[in-house]
C-alpha positions as CSV (number, residue, x, y, z in Angstrom):
1,X,-18.3,183.1,178.9
2,X,-14.6,181.8,178.3
3,X,-12.2,184.1,176.9
4,X,-11.2,182.9,173.1
5,X,-8.6,180.0,172.9
6,X,-6.4,182.5,171.2
7,X,-6.6,184.8,174.3
8,X,-6.2,181.8,176.6
9,X,-2.8,181.7,174.9
10,X,-1.7,185.1,175.3
11,X,-1.3,185.2,179.1
12,X,1.8,183.0,180.0
13,X,1.3,183.6,183.7
14,X,-2.1,182.1,183.1
15,X,-5.6,183.6,183.8
16,X,-7.7,180.6,184.9
17,X,-10.1,178.9,182.3
18,X,-13.0,177.1,183.3
19,X,-14.4,174.1,181.7
20,X,-17.8,175.4,181.4
21,X,-19.3,172.2,182.6
22,X,-22.0,173.8,184.4
23,X,-23.4,176.4,181.7
24,X,-24.3,175.6,177.8
25,X,-27.1,176.3,175.7
26,X,-29.4,173.8,176.6
27,X,-31.2,171.4,174.2
28,X,-34.1,173.3,172.7
29,X,-37.5,172.5,173.8
30,X,-38.6,173.3,170.1
31,X,-37.7,174.3,167.4
32,X,-16.4,198.5,150.1
33,X,-18.9,201.1,151.0
34,X,-20.6,201.9,154.1
35,X,-24.4,201.4,153.7
36,X,-26.9,203.5,155.2
37,X,-28.4,202.8,158.6
38,X,-31.4,201.2,157.0
39,X,-32.2,198.8,159.7
40,X,-32.0,199.8,163.3
41,X,-34.7,197.2,164.3
42,X,-33.8,194.6,166.9
43,X,-34.0,190.9,165.7
44,X,-35.6,188.6,168.6
45,X,-35.4,185.6,166.1
46,X,-31.7,186.1,165.6
47,X,-29.6,182.7,165.7
48,X,-25.9,182.7,166.4
49,X,-23.2,180.3,166.8
50,X,-20.8,180.0,170.0
51,X,-17.8,177.7,170.7
52,X,-17.7,176.1,174.2
53,X,-15.0,174.4,176.0
54,X,-16.0,171.6,178.3
55,X,-13.2,169.3,178.4
56,X,-13.4,168.9,182.3
57,X,-9.5,169.6,182.3
58,X,-7.9,171.8,185.0
59,X,-9.0,175.6,184.9
60,X,-5.4,176.7,183.9
61,X,-4.3,174.0,181.5
62,X,-3.5,174.4,178.2
63,X,-5.6,171.4,177.0
64,X,-8.9,173.5,178.1
65,X,-9.9,174.1,174.7
66,X,-13.0,174.4,172.5
67,X,-14.7,171.2,171.8
68,X,-18.5,172.1,171.2
69,X,-20.1,174.2,168.8
70,X,-23.7,175.4,168.8
71,X,-26.4,177.5,167.2
72,X,-28.5,179.2,169.8
73,X,-31.2,181.8,170.1
74,X,-31.8,184.6,172.4
75,X,-33.8,182.4,174.7
76,X,-30.3,180.7,175.4
77,X,-31.4,177.4,174.2
78,X,-29.2,175.4,171.5
79,X,-31.2,174.7,168.2
80,X,-28.1,172.6,166.9
81,X,-25.0,171.3,168.5
82,X,-22.0,169.1,167.8
83,X,-18.8,168.1,169.8
84,X,-15.4,167.8,168.2
85,X,-12.1,166.8,169.1
86,X,-10.2,169.9,170.3
87,X,-6.8,170.9,168.7
88,X,-3.4,170.7,170.3
89,X,-1.0,173.5,171.0
90,X,2.4,173.3,169.3
91,X,5.4,174.7,171.0
92,X,6.8,177.9,169.5
93,X,9.5,178.8,171.9
94,X,9.6,181.5,174.6
95,X,6.1,182.5,173.8
96,X,2.6,181.7,174.2
97,X,1.2,180.0,171.2
98,X,-1.4,181.8,169.0
99,X,-4.0,179.8,167.0
100,X,-6.9,181.0,164.6
101,X,-10.5,180.7,166.0
102,X,-11.7,177.0,165.2
103,X,-15.2,178.4,163.6
104,X,-16.5,180.8,161.0
105,X,-19.9,181.7,159.7
106,X,-20.7,181.5,155.9
107,X,-24.0,180.7,153.9
108,X,-26.3,180.6,156.9
109,X,-24.0,177.8,158.7
110,X,-21.2,177.4,161.3
111,X,-18.2,175.7,159.9
112,X,-15.6,174.3,162.3
113,X,-12.3,172.6,162.3
114,X,-11.3,169.7,164.6
115,X,-8.0,168.3,166.0
116,X,-7.5,166.3,162.9
117,X,-8.0,169.1,160.6
118,X,-11.5,168.0,159.3
119,X,-13.9,170.8,158.7
120,X,-17.6,170.4,159.2
121,X,-20.7,172.3,158.3
122,X,-23.6,172.6,161.0
123,X,-26.6,174.2,160.1
124,X,-29.6,175.8,162.4
125,X,-31.8,172.6,161.8
126,X,-28.9,170.3,163.0
127,X,-27.7,169.2,159.7
128,X,-23.9,168.2,159.9
129,X,-21.7,167.5,157.0
130,X,-18.0,167.2,156.4
131,X,-16.9,169.8,153.8
132,X,-12.9,169.7,153.6
133,X,-9.8,168.2,155.2
134,X,-6.8,169.9,155.9
135,X,-5.0,167.3,157.8
136,X,-3.1,167.8,161.0
137,X,-1.2,164.7,161.8
138,X,1.1,166.0,164.6
139,X,1.1,168.2,167.6
140,X,3.5,170.7,165.9
141,X,1.1,171.7,163.4
142,X,-1.4,174.5,163.1
143,X,-4.2,175.4,160.5
144,X,-6.3,178.5,159.7
145,X,-9.1,178.5,157.4
146,X,-11.7,180.6,155.6
147,X,-15.1,179.8,153.6
148,X,-16.2,181.5,150.6
149,X,-19.8,183.5,151.4
150,X,-21.6,180.8,149.4
151,X,-20.0,178.0,151.2
152,X,-18.7,176.3,148.0
153,X,-15.0,177.0,148.6
154,X,-12.6,176.7,151.4
155,X,-8.9,177.9,151.6
156,X,-6.5,177.2,154.5
157,X,-2.9,178.0,155.7
158,X,-1.0,175.1,157.3
159,X,1.9,175.5,159.2
160,X,4.3,172.5,160.4
161,X,6.9,173.6,163.0
162,X,9.9,171.8,163.9
163,X,10.1,170.0,167.1
164,X,11.1,172.8,169.5
165,X,12.1,171.7,173.1
166,X,11.0,174.3,175.5
167,X,12.7,175.2,178.0
168,X,15.9,174.1,176.3
169,X,17.8,171.6,178.0
170,X,20.6,172.8,180.5
171,X,23.4,172.9,179.8
172,X,22.4,173.3,176.3
173,X,24.2,170.9,173.9
174,X,25.9,172.0,170.7
175,X,23.6,173.3,168.1
176,X,21.7,170.8,166.0
177,X,19.4,171.9,163.3
178,X,15.8,171.6,164.7
179,X,14.2,170.9,161.4
180,X,12.3,172.8,158.8
181,X,9.1,175.2,159.4
182,X,6.7,174.2,156.3
183,X,3.9,176.5,155.3
184,X,1.2,175.3,152.7
185,X,-1.8,177.1,151.1
186,X,-4.5,174.6,150.5
187,X,-7.9,175.0,148.9
188,X,-11.0,172.7,148.5
189,X,-14.5,172.8,147.0
190,X,-16.9,171.9,149.5
191,X,-17.0,168.2,149.7
192,X,-14.2,167.9,147.3
193,X,-10.4,166.8,147.5
194,X,-7.8,169.1,148.8
195,X,-5.3,170.8,146.6
196,X,-1.9,172.5,147.7
197,X,-1.6,175.7,145.8
198,X,1.8,176.8,147.3
199,X,4.5,175.8,149.9
200,X,7.4,177.4,151.5
201,X,10.3,175.6,153.7
202,X,12.7,177.1,155.9
203,X,15.2,176.1,158.6
204,X,14.5,179.6,160.0
205,X,11.1,180.8,162.0
206,X,8.7,183.1,159.9
207,X,10.2,186.4,159.9
208,X,8.1,188.1,162.1
209,X,9.7,186.3,164.8
210,X,13.2,187.4,163.8
211,X,14.2,184.1,162.3
212,X,14.6,185.4,158.6
213,X,12.4,182.8,157.1
214,X,9.2,183.2,154.9
215,X,6.4,185.4,156.1
216,X,3.7,183.5,158.0
217,X,0.0,183.5,156.5
218,X,-3.0,183.2,158.6
219,X,-6.5,183.2,157.2
220,X,-8.9,185.6,158.8
221,X,-11.9,185.9,156.5
222,X,-13.4,186.1,153.1
223,X,-14.8,189.4,151.7
224,X,-16.1,190.4,148.3
225,X,-12.6,190.3,146.9
226,X,-11.7,187.1,148.2
227,X,-10.1,185.3,151.1
228,X,-8.0,187.4,153.3
229,X,-5.0,186.7,155.2
230,X,-2.8,188.4,158.1
231,X,0.5,188.4,156.3
232,X,3.4,188.2,158.8
233,X,1.4,186.9,161.5
234,X,3.1,186.2,164.8
235,X,3.4,182.5,165.9
236,X,3.3,183.6,169.4
237,X,3.3,186.2,172.1
238,X,4.3,186.9,175.6
239,X,1.6,189.6,176.3
240,X,-1.6,191.1,174.7
241,X,-1.9,194.6,173.8
242,X,-5.7,195.0,173.8
243,X,-8.6,193.2,175.5
244,X,-9.6,190.0,173.7
245,X,-6.8,190.5,171.0
246,X,-6.9,187.7,168.5
247,X,-4.4,188.9,166.0
248,X,-0.7,189.7,166.4
249,X,1.6,191.7,163.8
250,X,1.2,191.6,160.0
251,X,-1.2,193.3,157.8
252,X,-4.3,192.0,155.7
253,X,-3.7,191.1,152.2
254,X,-6.0,189.0,149.8
255,X,-4.8,185.7,148.4
256,X,-4.9,184.6,144.9
257,X,-7.2,181.5,144.5
258,X,-5.0,180.1,141.9
259,X,-1.5,180.3,143.4
260,X,-2.1,180.9,147.0
261,X,0.2,184.0,147.1
262,X,-0.6,187.0,148.8
263,X,-1.4,190.1,146.7
264,X,-1.0,193.6,147.3
265,X,-1.6,194.8,151.0
266,X,-5.2,196.1,151.9
267,X,-4.6,199.8,152.2
268,X,-7.2,200.2,155.0
269,X,-5.1,197.8,157.2
270,X,-2.6,199.6,159.6
271,X,0.6,197.6,159.7
272,X,1.2,195.4,162.8
273,X,4.2,196.5,164.9
274,X,5.7,199.7,166.5
275,X,6.1,202.8,164.7
276,X,7.9,205.6,166.7
277,X,7.3,203.6,170.0
278,X,3.6,203.1,169.2
279,X,2.1,199.7,168.7
280,X,-0.5,199.3,165.8
281,X,-2.6,196.3,165.1
282,X,-5.1,195.4,162.3
283,X,-7.7,194.0,164.6
284,X,-10.6,192.6,162.0
285,X,-11.9,192.8,158.6
286,X,-15.6,192.7,157.7
287,X,-17.3,190.6,155.1
288,X,-17.8,194.2,153.3
289,X,-14.0,194.9,153.5
290,X,-14.0,197.3,156.4
291,X,-10.8,197.1,158.6
292,X,-10.8,197.9,162.5
293,X,-7.4,199.1,163.4
294,X,-6.3,199.8,166.9
295,X,-3.3,201.8,168.2
296,X,-1.9,201.0,171.8
297,X,-2.5,204.1,173.9
298,X,-4.3,206.0,171.2
299,X,-7.2,205.5,168.9
300,X,-9.1,202.9,167.1
301,X,-10.5,203.4,163.6
302,X,-12.7,201.9,160.8
303,X,-11.3,202.1,157.2
304,X,-12.3,201.4,153.7
305,X,-10.1,199.0,151.9
306,X,-8.6,202.3,150.1
307,X,-7.5,203.5,153.5
308,X,-10.4,206.2,153.8
309,X,-11.4,206.7,157.5
310,X,-15.0,206.0,158.3
311,X,-14.9,206.3,162.1
312,X,-12.2,207.3,164.6
313,X,-12.4,207.5,168.2
314,X,-10.2,207.3,171.2
315,X,-11.1,204.0,173.3
316,X,-11.4,203.8,177.0
317,X,-9.0,201.6,179.1
318,X,-6.7,202.1,182.0
319,X,-3.4,202.8,180.6
320,X,-4.6,202.5,177.1
321,X,-5.2,198.7,177.5
322,X,-8.9,198.7,176.3
323,X,-10.2,196.5,173.3
324,X,-13.0,194.0,172.5
325,X,-13.6,196.1,169.5
326,X,-16.7,194.9,167.3
327,X,-18.0,196.3,164.2
328,X,-21.7,196.4,163.4
329,X,-23.3,194.6,160.6
330,X,-23.9,197.9,158.5
331,X,-20.4,199.3,159.4
332,X,-21.6,202.5,161.0
333,X,-21.2,201.4,165.0
334,X,-18.2,200.2,166.8
335,X,-18.6,198.6,170.2
336,X,-15.6,198.4,172.7
337,X,-15.0,198.0,176.3
338,X,-17.3,200.6,178.0
339,X,-19.0,202.1,175.0
340,X,-20.4,202.1,171.6
341,X,-19.4,204.8,168.9
342,X,-21.3,205.8,165.8
343,X,-19.9,207.4,162.6
344,X,-21.4,210.6,163.7
345,X,-19.4,210.7,167.0
346,X,-22.1,209.8,169.3
347,X,-21.1,207.8,172.1
348,X,-23.3,205.2,174.2
349,X,-22.0,204.0,177.6
350,X,-22.1,200.3,178.3
351,X,-22.0,198.5,181.3
352,X,-18.5,198.2,182.8
353,X,-18.9,194.3,183.4
354,X,-19.8,193.8,179.5
355,X,-17.1,193.2,177.1
356,X,-18.2,193.0,173.5
357,X,-17.6,190.2,171.0
358,X,-19.8,190.8,168.2
359,X,-23.3,192.1,167.0
360,X,-26.5,190.1,166.6
361,X,-28.0,193.1,164.6
362,X,-27.2,196.8,164.2
363,X,-28.7,197.5,167.6
364,X,-27.7,194.3,169.6
365,X,-24.4,193.9,171.0
366,X,-23.5,190.2,172.1
367,X,-20.5,189.9,174.5
368,X,-19.1,188.4,177.8
369,X,-20.3,189.5,181.3
370,X,-17.6,189.6,184.0
371,X,-19.0,187.6,186.9
372,X,-16.2,187.5,189.2
373,X,-14.4,184.5,190.8
374,X,-17.5,182.7,192.0
375,X,-18.7,182.5,188.5
376,X,-19.4,178.9,187.1
377,X,-17.1,180.0,184.3
378,X,-14.5,180.0,186.8
379,X,-13.8,183.8,187.0
380,X,-14.1,184.6,183.5
381,X,-17.4,185.5,181.3
382,X,-20.8,184.5,180.6
383,X,-22.5,185.3,177.2
384,X,-25.2,188.1,177.3
385,X,-26.4,190.8,175.1
386,X,-27.4,194.5,175.2
387,X,-30.0,196.7,173.2
388,X,-28.5,200.0,172.5
389,X,-31.9,201.2,173.5
390,X,-31.1,200.0,177.2
391,X,-27.3,199.9,177.0
392,X,-26.4,199.6,180.6
393,X,-28.9,196.6,180.9
394,X,-27.2,193.3,180.2
395,X,-29.4,190.2,179.4
396,X,-27.4,187.1,180.7
397,X,-28.0,184.1,178.2
398,X,-26.9,181.7,180.9
399,X,-24.1,179.9,179.8
400,X,-20.3,180.0,179.3
401,X,-19.2,180.5,175.5
402,X,-17.4,182.5,172.8
403,X,-19.6,184.3,170.0
404,X,-18.6,183.3,166.5
405,X,-21.3,185.0,164.4
406,X,-24.9,185.3,163.4
407,X,-26.1,182.4,161.0
408,X,-29.6,183.8,159.9
């Protein structure tokens, strides 16, 4: 599989990314309480959504981005597939640009956004529909979005950056205003018009980059309390703290659906940044409101929205650089590089070549398989899965992709 678009942006020196042209799901030949572990049965009928990059661009090119979304089964065959125009990367300065993932799961379908800001819904039977538009009209723009669990409402955070020249001209000319940063929170009912809820303008970059401007908002999900944003998210970074990290900086908070403003911080979310020299990072938030929080060179924990710890463990990884954290649907197991840990502290070892990305059910982890430099994924990962009943036996799905989530 290919590492996610965000991970591609993390490494300025560049780990090669392949086009994935040789492998993809084939056309099918036919059709904020922690719950008890009530269903530990594998689901052979599970359908899941993936993103692929098949642009035929050079392996290390910034333009090598996702442009295919597919819904596939455990046989590796696609039940539905759509192509879309990939996004552009805005220039943020002396850092690699961070973008939100293009796709999310809601109401038994995958919702994805293209390079023009059009959001479409793809269902398991191949039904495809435009549901909203959060326009991207120039390269110096980015957008993140979230969809309500019933698929009826969408909310987005759209950022326009000034035209930043990087590297700057040498010798540098006299200072000139580069323009303004503009952040808008937008909302739309599925199939309806787009409405602006709030707007911020500043000549300074968002304050998590030290510029003194407004706080950046990046939509990351939707739980039982409403849409969730990473408040104070970084626009770019020069290095990753964890394997497969997609969020940097900030803290999780709910957005008000009437005003677009962030409400109080979700207490379960550790604040992103350095405390006493130790970097902490809110990693993800589940539909049930459980937060995964990672600490560099330390521990990873699962917390309820009120901050109560459900699970905490040290993670493996050379010099503390582990990662690939993925929470099971029932919130009782946390997968990561090298192992799965449950709320009772039981540790299940995973194959070292397997890097978790998510779960198909409470006993099946899906992730990337490191195949080496001769892989058709150009040295990156193919997608595969592991049953906890045989945790070191990785089943190769046979194509290069990034996991989005389960659709049924």
